[in-house]
N, CA and C atoms as a LAMMPS dump frame, in Angstrom:
ITEM: TIMESTEP
0
ITEM: NUMBER OF ATOMS
525
ITEM: BOX BOUNDS ff ff ff
-5.0000000000000000e+02 5.0000000000000000e+02
-5.0000000000000000e+02 5.0000000000000000e+02
-5.0000000000000000e+02 5.0000000000000000e+02
ITEM: ATOMS id mol type element x y z
1 1 1 N -91.067 358.032 -299.206
2 1 2 C -90.248 357.823 -300.001
3 1 3 C -90.302 357.383 -301.317
4 2 1 N -89.997 357.937 -302.427
5 2 2 C -90.217 357.252 -303.729
6 2 3 C -89.057 357.378 -304.573
7 3 1 N -88.57 357.055 -304.964
8 3 2 C -87.277 356.988 -306.233
9 3 3 C -87.646 356.557 -307.794
10 4 1 N -87.869 357.611 -308.43
11 4 2 C -88.483 357.155 -309.528
12 4 3 C -86.931 357.362 -310.87
13 5 1 N -87.414 355.945 -311.451
14 5 2 C -86.557 355.484 -312.556
15 5 3 C -87.206 355.366 -314.172
16 6 1 N -86.905 356.468 -314.75
17 6 2 C -87.608 355.88 -316.121
18 6 3 C -86.311 355.672 -317.175
19 7 1 N -86.764 354.576 -317.905
20 7 2 C -86.061 353.535 -318.338
21 7 3 C -86.353 354.103 -320.069
22 8 1 N -85.447 353.998 -320.737
23 8 2 C -84.71 353.948 -322.422
24 8 3 C -85.938 352.717 -322.948
25 9 1 N -86.234 352.85 -323.967
26 9 2 C -86.45 351.509 -325.023
27 9 3 C -85.02 350.995 -325.073
28 10 1 N -85.276 349.769 -324.903
29 10 2 C -84.028 349.037 -325.289
30 10 3 C -84.559 347.215 -326.283
31 11 1 N -84.894 347.701 -327.311
32 11 2 C -84.815 346.558 -328.1
33 11 3 C -84.281 345.385 -327.878
34 12 1 N -85.085 343.974 -328.054
35 12 2 C -86.179 343.952 -327.591
36 12 3 C -87.122 344.248 -326.427
37 13 1 N -86.659 345.025 -325.751
38 13 2 C -87.393 345.183 -324.519
39 13 3 C -87.86 346.4 -324.695
40 14 1 N -89.344 346.286 -324.59
41 14 2 C -89.824 347.569 -324.853
42 14 3 C -89.775 348.997 -323.745
43 15 1 N -89.893 348.218 -322.15
44 15 2 C -90.116 348.937 -321.269
45 15 3 C -90.978 349.699 -320.85
46 16 1 N -90.549 351.506 -320.589
47 16 2 C -92.159 351.941 -320.501
48 16 3 C -91.78 353.447 -320.38
49 17 1 N -92.826 354.103 -320.658
50 17 2 C -92.846 355.565 -320.751
51 17 3 C -93.118 356.127 -319.007
52 18 1 N -93.987 355.163 -318.513
53 18 2 C -93.927 355.269 -317.371
54 18 3 C -92.843 354.878 -316.009
55 19 1 N -92.126 355.65 -315.362
56 19 2 C -91.053 355.414 -314.326
57 19 3 C -91.42 354.385 -313.667
58 20 1 N -89.955 353.474 -313.188
59 20 2 C -90.223 352.798 -312.273
60 20 3 C -90.361 352.917 -310.899
61 21 1 N -91.443 352.787 -309.984
62 21 2 C -91.554 353.209 -309.069
63 21 3 C -90.666 352.665 -307.694
64 22 1 N -89.216 352.915 -307.184
65 22 2 C -88.824 352.345 -305.775
66 22 3 C -89.096 352.777 -304.71
67 23 1 N -89.759 352.196 -303.825
68 23 2 C -89.728 352.265 -302.395
69 23 3 C -88.891 352.051 -301.479
70 24 1 N -87.547 352.48 -301.557
71 24 2 C -86.568 352.314 -300.455
72 24 3 C -86.868 352.281 -298.943
73 25 1 N -86.749 350.975 -298.412
74 25 2 C -86.791 350.173 -297.174
75 25 3 C -88.335 350.791 -296.81
76 26 1 N -89.306 351.059 -297.144
77 26 2 C -90.558 351.615 -296.857
78 26 3 C -91.44 350.326 -295.917
79 27 1 N -91.216 349.301 -296.517
80 27 2 C -91.638 348.377 -295.427
81 27 3 C -90.483 347.277 -294.278
82 28 1 N -89.739 348.084 -294.499
83 28 2 C -88.628 347.391 -293.418
84 28 3 C -89.248 346.575 -292.162
85 29 1 N -89.87 347.351 -291.461
86 29 2 C -89.873 346.773 -290.386
87 29 3 C -91.072 345.868 -290.075
88 30 1 N -92.101 346.29 -291.777
89 30 2 C -93.46 345.38 -292.176
90 30 3 C -93.149 344.207 -291.916
91 31 1 N -91.993 343.778 -292.634
92 31 2 C -91.478 342.479 -292.738
93 31 3 C -91.026 341.656 -292.146
94 32 1 N -91.476 342.488 -290.629
95 32 2 C -89.864 341.751 -289.77
96 32 3 C -91.478 340.021 -288.839
97 33 1 N -90.482 339.401 -288.625
98 33 2 C -91.713 338.143 -288.217
99 33 3 C -92.08 337.025 -289.474
100 34 1 N -92.47 336.473 -288.211
101 34 2 C -93.148 334.81 -289.171
102 34 3 C -94.106 335.091 -289.921
103 35 1 N -95.414 336.061 -290.051
104 35 2 C -96.246 335.944 -291.042
105 35 3 C -95.639 337.374 -292.438
106 36 1 N -94.35 337.298 -292.29
107 36 2 C -93.991 338.734 -293.305
108 36 3 C -95.447 338.857 -294.378
109 37 1 N -94.77 337.107 -294.892
110 37 2 C -95.306 337.14 -296.277
111 37 3 C -96.524 336.902 -296.355
112 38 1 N -97.575 336.427 -294.856
113 38 2 C -99.463 337.032 -295.8
114 38 3 C -99.292 338.242 -295.091
115 39 1 N -98.665 338.615 -294.293
116 39 2 C -99.373 339.895 -293.922
117 39 3 C -99.048 341.359 -295.205
118 40 1 N -98.117 340.655 -296.079
119 40 2 C -97.396 341.644 -297.046
120 40 3 C -98.818 341.055 -298.493
121 41 1 N -98.736 340.215 -298.238
122 41 2 C -100.052 339.673 -298.945
123 41 3 C -101.529 340.379 -298.926
124 42 1 N -101.499 340.477 -297.835
125 42 2 C -102.935 341.223 -297.225
126 42 3 C -102.928 342.577 -297.65
127 43 1 N -101.605 343.042 -297.135
128 43 2 C -101.36 344.824 -297.763
129 43 3 C -101.507 344.741 -298.793
130 44 1 N -101.291 344.191 -299.875
131 44 2 C -101.289 344.131 -301.266
132 44 3 C -102.681 343.998 -301.795
133 45 1 N -103.271 343.057 -301.298
134 45 2 C -104.854 342.767 -301.856
135 45 3 C -105.82 343.803 -301.532
136 46 1 N -105.616 344.531 -300.163
137 46 2 C -106.354 345.332 -299.585
138 46 3 C -106.532 346.579 -300.661
139 47 1 N -104.766 346.412 -301.118
140 47 2 C -104.695 347.452 -302.362
141 47 3 C -105.013 347.415 -303.603
142 48 1 N -105.779 346.175 -304.091
143 48 2 C -106.2 345.305 -305.047
144 48 3 C -105.107 344.818 -306.241
145 49 1 N -104.222 344.586 -305.721
146 49 2 C -103.014 343.727 -306.281
147 49 3 C -103.057 341.872 -306.074
148 50 1 N -103.475 341.239 -306.834
149 50 2 C -103.536 340.53 -306.016
150 50 3 C -102.883 339.22 -307.253
151 51 1 N -103.296 338.135 -307.482
152 51 2 C -102.629 336.784 -307.62
153 51 3 C -101.67 336.786 -307.282
154 52 1 N -101.139 336.852 -306.283
155 52 2 C -100.088 336.858 -305.42
156 52 3 C -98.779 335.483 -305.666
157 53 1 N -97.89 335.993 -305.271
158 53 2 C -96.807 334.105 -305.429
159 53 3 C -95.971 334.626 -304.596
160 54 1 N -94.829 333.818 -303.909
161 54 2 C -93.683 334.05 -303.142
162 54 3 C -92.297 333.019 -303.775
163 55 1 N -91.34 333.847 -304.044
164 55 2 C -89.776 333.6 -304.327
165 55 3 C -89.21 334.292 -304.84
166 56 1 N -88.31 334.114 -306.103
167 56 2 C -87.573 334.854 -306.333
168 56 3 C -87.543 335.7 -307.902
169 57 1 N -86.494 336.403 -308.065
170 57 2 C -86.525 336.866 -309.316
171 57 3 C -85.867 335.864 -310.668
172 58 1 N -86.337 335.787 -311.595
173 58 2 C -85.313 335.065 -312.507
174 58 3 C -84.277 335.404 -312.85
175 59 1 N -83.044 334.514 -313.518
176 59 2 C -82.032 334.983 -313.535
177 59 3 C -81.968 335.363 -315.529
178 60 1 N -83.019 335.77 -315.361
179 60 2 C -83.038 335.834 -317.506
180 60 3 C -83.756 337.279 -317.533
181 61 1 N -83.528 338.07 -318.136
182 61 2 C -84.171 339.478 -319.12
183 61 3 C -85.268 338.516 -319.076
184 62 1 N -87.149 339.241 -318.941
185 62 2 C -87.586 339.286 -318.929
186 62 3 C -88.762 340.104 -319.12
187 63 1 N -90.254 340.548 -319.272
188 63 2 C -91.145 341.355 -318.801
189 63 3 C -92.57 340.86 -318.95
190 64 1 N -93.545 341.861 -318.585
191 64 2 C -95.034 341.415 -318.648
192 64 3 C -95.589 342.383 -319.641
193 65 1 N -96.467 341.653 -320.27
194 65 2 C -96.832 343.055 -321.459
195 65 3 C -98.266 343.374 -321.067
196 66 1 N -98.613 342.645 -320.437
197 66 2 C -100.607 342.652 -319.691
198 66 3 C -100.29 343.528 -318.862
199 67 1 N -99.357 343.57 -317.62
200 67 2 C -99.586 344.057 -316.186
201 67 3 C -98.935 344.99 -315.631
202 68 1 N -98.835 345.026 -314.968
203 68 2 C -97.542 345.862 -313.909
204 68 3 C -97.151 344.962 -312.881
205 69 1 N -96.264 345.492 -312.037
206 69 2 C -95.948 343.953 -311.126
207 69 3 C -95.287 344.918 -309.732
208 70 1 N -95.746 344.38 -308.979
209 70 2 C -95.493 344.69 -308.005
210 70 3 C -94.237 343.898 -307.025
211 71 1 N -93.231 344.08 -306.633
212 71 2 C -92.484 342.987 -306.314
213 71 3 C -91.95 343.836 -304.724
214 72 1 N -92.257 342.864 -303.443
215 72 2 C -91.816 343.663 -302.216
216 72 3 C -90.685 342.637 -301.608
217 73 1 N -89.649 343.222 -301.05
218 73 2 C -88.595 342.269 -300.498
219 73 3 C -88.474 341.495 -299.311
220 74 1 N -89.46 340.464 -298.917
221 74 2 C -88.973 340.092 -297.647
222 74 3 C -87.911 340.208 -296.6
223 75 1 N -86.975 339.342 -297.689
224 75 2 C -85.944 339.008 -297.077
225 75 3 C -84.613 338.609 -297.628
226 76 1 N -83.57 338.722 -297.005
227 76 2 C -81.931 339.104 -297.938
228 76 3 C -81.821 339.972 -298.899
229 77 1 N -81.226 340.137 -299.765
230 77 2 C -80.914 340.973 -301.016
231 77 3 C -80.031 340.252 -302.29
232 78 1 N -80.779 341.409 -303.339
233 78 2 C -80.285 340.962 -304.458
234 78 3 C -80.11 341.901 -305.48
235 79 1 N -79.152 341.842 -306.573
236 79 2 C -78.7 342.958 -307.594
237 79 3 C -79.713 342.155 -308.798
238 80 1 N -80.767 343.463 -308.699
239 80 2 C -81.725 343.218 -309.867
240 80 3 C -81.646 344.559 -311.056
241 81 1 N -81.068 343.457 -312.29
242 81 2 C -81.61 344.962 -313.685
243 81 3 C -82.561 345.184 -314.24
244 82 1 N -82.49 346.063 -314.271
245 82 2 C -83.78 346.987 -315.067
246 82 3 C -83.714 347.559 -316.139
247 83 1 N -84.328 346.906 -317.274
248 83 2 C -84.197 347.855 -318.276
249 83 3 C -83.471 346.621 -319.59
250 84 1 N -82.881 345.922 -318.996
251 84 2 C -82.65 345.129 -320.14
252 84 3 C -80.988 345.273 -320.125
253 85 1 N -79.895 344.341 -321.277
254 85 2 C -78.858 344.061 -321.135
255 85 3 C -78.263 345.725 -321.362
256 86 1 N -76.986 345.717 -320.142
257 86 2 C -76.205 346.278 -320.311
258 86 3 C -76.816 348.029 -319.944
259 87 1 N -78.013 347.971 -319.271
260 87 2 C -79.133 348.96 -318.302
261 87 3 C -78.751 348.909 -316.597
262 88 1 N -79.65 349.699 -316.141
263 88 2 C -78.839 349.875 -314.851
264 88 3 C -79.414 348.952 -313.456
265 89 1 N -78.443 348.462 -312.662
266 89 2 C -78.087 347.94 -312.137
267 89 3 C -78.978 348.443 -310.482
268 90 1 N -79.843 347.409 -309.23
269 90 2 C -79.881 348.179 -308.262
270 90 3 C -79.833 347.228 -307.192
271 91 1 N -79.698 347.836 -306.09
272 91 2 C -79.972 347.04 -304.857
273 91 3 C -81.101 346.515 -304.49
274 92 1 N -81.317 345.521 -304.127
275 92 2 C -83.375 345.056 -303.486
276 92 3 C -82.853 344.825 -302.418
277 93 1 N -83.667 345.334 -301.415
278 93 2 C -83.407 344.474 -300.174
279 93 3 C -84.277 344.384 -299.259
280 94 1 N -84.65 343.82 -298.081
281 94 2 C -85.545 343.511 -297.249
282 94 3 C -86.227 345.181 -296.928
283 95 1 N -87.622 345.361 -297.24
284 95 2 C -88 345.903 -296.735
285 95 3 C -88.592 346.844 -297.86
286 96 1 N -88.052 346.655 -299.512
287 96 2 C -87.796 347.6 -300.586
288 96 3 C -89.121 347.279 -301.204
289 97 1 N -89.818 347.695 -302.279
290 97 2 C -90.392 347.697 -302.359
291 97 3 C -90.328 348.512 -304.662
292 98 1 N -90.515 347.51 -305.513
293 98 2 C -90.471 347.586 -306.71
294 98 3 C -91.827 347.744 -307.668
295 99 1 N -92.131 349.218 -308.238
296 99 2 C -93.329 348.836 -309.052
297 99 3 C -92.903 349.178 -310.448
298 100 1 N -93.044 347.733 -311.252
299 100 2 C -93.019 347.554 -312.67
300 100 3 C -93.827 347.83 -313.493
301 101 1 N -93.839 348.959 -313.992
302 101 2 C -94.586 349.217 -315.339
303 101 3 C -95.04 347.717 -315.915
304 102 1 N -95.591 347.701 -316.703
305 102 2 C -95.548 346.665 -317.822
306 102 3 C -94.685 347.095 -319.265
307 103 1 N -94.118 345.921 -319.27
308 103 2 C -92.918 346.045 -320.243
309 103 3 C -91.193 346.586 -319.907
310 104 1 N -91.28 346.581 -318.584
311 104 2 C -89.876 346.932 -317.476
312 104 3 C -89.493 345.549 -317.959
313 105 1 N -88.215 345.538 -318.442
314 105 2 C -87.538 344.337 -318.353
315 105 3 C -86.62 344.239 -317.243
316 106 1 N -86.63 343.064 -317.067
317 106 2 C -86.356 342.943 -315.313
318 106 3 C -85.431 341.398 -315.095
319 107 1 N -84.039 341.128 -314.154
320 107 2 C -83.604 340.048 -314.129
321 107 3 C -82.719 340.112 -313.103
322 108 1 N -82.699 339.221 -312.472
323 108 2 C -81.748 339.173 -310.773
324 108 3 C -80.121 338.945 -311.483
325 109 1 N -79.183 339.449 -311.108
326 109 2 C -77.883 339.6 -311.874
327 109 3 C -76.98 338.545 -310.449
328 110 1 N -77.645 338.534 -309.358
329 110 2 C -77.203 337.76 -307.928
330 110 3 C -78.48 337.944 -306.77
331 111 1 N -78.217 337.319 -305.996
332 111 2 C -78.764 337.134 -304.654
333 111 3 C -77.937 336.782 -303.46
334 112 1 N -78.665 336.73 -302.341
335 112 2 C -78.203 335.928 -301.232
336 112 3 C -79.572 334.88 -300.926
337 113 1 N -78.633 333.501 -300.409
338 113 2 C -79.489 332.665 -300.251
339 113 3 C -80.565 332.962 -300.005
340 114 1 N -80.923 333.586 -298.806
341 114 2 C -82.19 333.43 -298.505
342 114 3 C -83.141 334.892 -298.498
343 115 1 N -83.055 335.287 -300.04
344 115 2 C -83.4 336.083 -300.821
345 115 3 C -85.188 335.778 -301.071
346 116 1 N -85.938 336.247 -300.747
347 116 2 C -87.761 336.177 -301.11
348 116 3 C -88.4 337.027 -301.469
349 117 1 N -89.085 337.387 -302.002
350 117 2 C -89.807 338.259 -302.554
351 117 3 C -91.198 337.697 -302.826
352 118 1 N -92.663 338.615 -302.686
353 118 2 C -94.031 338.704 -302.7
354 118 3 C -94.256 339.397 -304.079
355 119 1 N -94.833 338.532 -305.181
356 119 2 C -94.786 339.479 -305.776
357 119 3 C -96.633 339.586 -306.473
358 120 1 N -97.021 340.403 -307.209
359 120 2 C -98.259 340.808 -307.097
360 120 3 C -98.766 341.755 -308.622
361 121 1 N -99.434 341.457 -308.665
362 121 2 C -100.645 342.631 -310
363 121 3 C -101.632 342.958 -309.69
364 122 1 N -101.695 344.1 -310.38
365 122 2 C -103.064 344.954 -310.51
366 122 3 C -104.607 344.33 -310.937
367 123 1 N -105.37 344.286 -309.725
368 123 2 C -106.213 343.481 -310.056
369 123 3 C -106.083 341.967 -310.576
370 124 1 N -105.304 341.422 -309.977
371 124 2 C -104.758 340.038 -310.273
372 124 3 C -104.858 339.577 -311.436
373 125 1 N -104.887 340.64 -312.264
374 125 2 C -104.267 340.221 -313.695
375 125 3 C -103.245 339.333 -314.391
376 126 1 N -103.675 337.735 -314.78
377 126 2 C -102.707 337.063 -315.069
378 126 3 C -101.361 337.951 -316.217
379 127 1 N -100.576 337.854 -315.732
380 127 2 C -98.973 337.748 -316.184
381 127 3 C -98.974 337.167 -317.507
382 128 1 N -97.934 337.422 -318.348
383 128 2 C -97.492 336.813 -319.384
384 128 3 C -96.084 336.597 -319.708
385 129 1 N -95.36 336.177 -319.946
386 129 2 C -93.688 335.75 -319.776
387 129 3 C -93.449 336.117 -320.889
388 130 1 N -92.842 337.115 -320.897
389 130 2 C -91.989 337.653 -322.838
390 130 3 C -90.5 337.921 -322.482
391 131 1 N -89.946 336.863 -323.085
392 131 2 C -88.337 337.067 -323.061
393 131 3 C -87.537 338.049 -324.156
394 132 1 N -88.125 338.892 -324.672
395 132 2 C -87.751 339.52 -326.074
396 132 3 C -87.308 338.5 -326.587
397 133 1 N -87.707 337.505 -327.086
398 133 2 C -87.575 336.482 -328.178
399 133 3 C -88.855 336.684 -329.296
400 134 1 N -90.004 337.548 -329.08
401 134 2 C -90.63 337.858 -330.5
402 134 3 C -90.876 338.238 -331.911
403 135 1 N -90.915 338.176 -332.387
404 135 2 C -91.035 338.445 -334.214
405 135 3 C -91.828 340.033 -333.787
406 136 1 N -93.197 340.022 -333.545
407 136 2 C -93.631 341.078 -333.119
408 136 3 C -93.629 342.348 -332.483
409 137 1 N -92.096 342.755 -332.013
410 137 2 C -92.207 343.496 -330.887
411 137 3 C -93.295 344.77 -330.995
412 138 1 N -93.461 345.865 -331.857
413 138 2 C -94.317 346.547 -332.09
414 138 3 C -95.481 346.286 -331.661
415 139 1 N -96.027 345.145 -331.575
416 139 2 C -97.013 344.696 -330.947
417 139 3 C -97.399 344.776 -329.781
418 140 1 N -96.317 343.74 -329.351
419 140 2 C -96.023 343.494 -327.428
420 140 3 C -95.639 345.052 -327.421
421 141 1 N -95.04 345.85 -327.533
422 141 2 C -94.796 347.367 -326.942
423 141 3 C -96.075 347.888 -327.053
424 142 1 N -96.678 348.078 -328.055
425 142 2 C -97.85 348.713 -327.724
426 142 3 C -98.718 347.971 -326.532
427 143 1 N -99.192 346.829 -326.745
428 143 2 C -100.058 345.973 -325.883
429 143 3 C -99.256 346.37 -324.003
430 144 1 N -98.416 346.696 -323.941
431 144 2 C -97.289 346.973 -322.504
432 144 3 C -97.609 348.506 -322.346
433 145 1 N -97.662 349.611 -323.145
434 145 2 C -98.003 350.811 -323.286
435 145 3 C -98.907 350.895 -322.934
436 146 1 N -100.207 349.873 -323.355
437 146 2 C -101.834 350.276 -323.545
438 146 3 C -101.897 349.749 -322.156
439 147 1 N -101.443 349.728 -321.391
440 147 2 C -101.689 348.466 -320.318
441 147 3 C -102.026 350.011 -319.409
442 148 1 N -103.664 349.995 -318.439
443 148 2 C -103.696 351.223 -317.557
444 148 3 C -103.475 351.157 -316.838
445 149 1 N -102.944 352.531 -316.176
446 149 2 C -102.577 353.012 -314.996
447 149 3 C -103.606 352.35 -313.798
448 150 1 N -102.797 351.59 -312.555
449 150 2 C -103.954 351.067 -311.542
450 150 3 C -104.054 352.012 -310.598
451 151 1 N -105.618 351.966 -310.493
452 151 2 C -106.604 352.549 -309.553
453 151 3 C -106.217 353.162 -308.553
454 152 1 N -105.383 352.176 -307.833
455 152 2 C -104.403 352.015 -306.258
456 152 3 C -102.981 351.949 -306.584
457 153 1 N -102.612 352.651 -305.558
458 153 2 C -100.723 352.281 -305.192
459 153 3 C -100.721 351.103 -304.416
460 154 1 N -100.092 350.284 -304.712
461 154 2 C -100.194 349.008 -304.226
462 154 3 C -99.245 349.13 -302.146
463 155 1 N -99.009 350.318 -302.211
464 155 2 C -99.248 350.312 -300.406
465 155 3 C -100.262 351.184 -299.73
466 156 1 N -100.682 352.236 -300.242
467 156 2 C -101.39 353.051 -299.592
468 156 3 C -102.52 353.678 -300.324
469 157 1 N -102.805 352.996 -301.21
470 157 2 C -103.956 352.429 -301.872
471 157 3 C -104.284 354.169 -302.939
472 158 1 N -104.861 354.64 -302.306
473 158 2 C -105.459 356.447 -303.033
474 158 3 C -104.152 356.923 -302.13
475 159 1 N -103.977 358.469 -303.443
476 159 2 C -102.96 358.931 -303.243
477 159 3 C -101.85 358.881 -303.116
478 160 1 N -101.343 358.116 -303.739
479 160 2 C -100.263 357.363 -303.34
480 160 3 C -99.074 357.784 -304.871
481 161 1 N -97.894 357.047 -304.584
482 161 2 C -96.723 357.289 -305.656
483 161 3 C -97.663 357.3 -306.852
484 162 1 N -98.409 355.913 -307.257
485 162 2 C -99.073 355.725 -308.757
486 162 3 C -99.866 356.605 -309.366
487 163 1 N -100.699 357.664 -308.288
488 163 2 C -101.422 358.479 -308.436
489 163 3 C -100.625 359.982 -308.971
490 164 1 N -99.435 360.224 -308.484
491 164 2 C -98.639 361.237 -308.194
492 164 3 C -97.488 361.131 -309.407
493 165 1 N -96.984 359.741 -309.778
494 165 2 C -95.862 359.592 -310.676
495 165 3 C -96.53 359.01 -312.094
496 166 1 N -97.446 358.285 -311.915
497 166 2 C -97.484 357.71 -313.242
498 166 3 C -98.475 358.137 -314.397
499 167 1 N -98.942 359.184 -314.535
500 167 2 C -99.308 360.583 -315.46
501 167 3 C -98.347 361.513 -316.179
502 168 1 N -98.727 360.554 -317.436
503 168 2 C -98.261 360.785 -318.805
504 168 3 C -97.467 361.994 -319.082
505 169 1 N -98.491 362.815 -318.785
506 169 2 C -98.576 364.265 -318.935
507 169 3 C -97.467 365.083 -318.19
508 170 1 N -96.294 364.224 -317.036
509 170 2 C -95.678 365.161 -316.602
510 170 3 C -93.961 364.599 -317.428
511 171 1 N -93.148 365.155 -317.08
512 171 2 C -92.073 365.112 -317.646
513 171 3 C -91.479 363.775 -318.084
514 172 1 N -90.502 364.237 -319.61
515 172 2 C -90.133 363.212 -319.765
516 172 3 C -88.499 362.534 -319.83
517 173 1 N -87.626 363.651 -318.468
518 173 2 C -86.458 363.052 -318.532
519 173 3 C -85.968 362.36 -318.033
520 174 1 N -84.89 361.047 -318.854
521 174 2 C -83.986 359.943 -317.76
522 174 3 C -83.46 359.962 -316.769
523 175 1 N -83.258 358.9 -316.018
524 175 2 C -82.545 359.802 -315.297
525 175 3 C -81.386 358.861 -315.144
């Protein structure tokens, strides 16, 4: 099951015409055990999401304009705000996966002490750190909107949520 969350533009945070893909508890059993971090990175790598890292989510609004980002919660839980100030807050906990389109602002509001995630990027693209303080908003927004849809879903490879829901010809209703 995948939940779709469409976010409105919220300058200086462009967000995206693509919906955020939230896969609740999809990896709950997968992230059990001592090798959860390694197994998660391997799963993502098999599906073309590399340049992986382990840690938390910054406590300030930020986004990436060159690449999409997948986040897998290994342990603990956090409240994450997506879309910039005044926008939606989500509970993000062990086994949950978020796929953030380029341009989507995200920030940790609070988290448990044991909160830990793995993050990765399609095709290992290096990310840029945008905090919404640039003067060239339109250029950054266009760059984020021009990031191509990944060929593979981070969890299933082909025939996954990316292929099903990241088609701009589908509806544009906001959640």
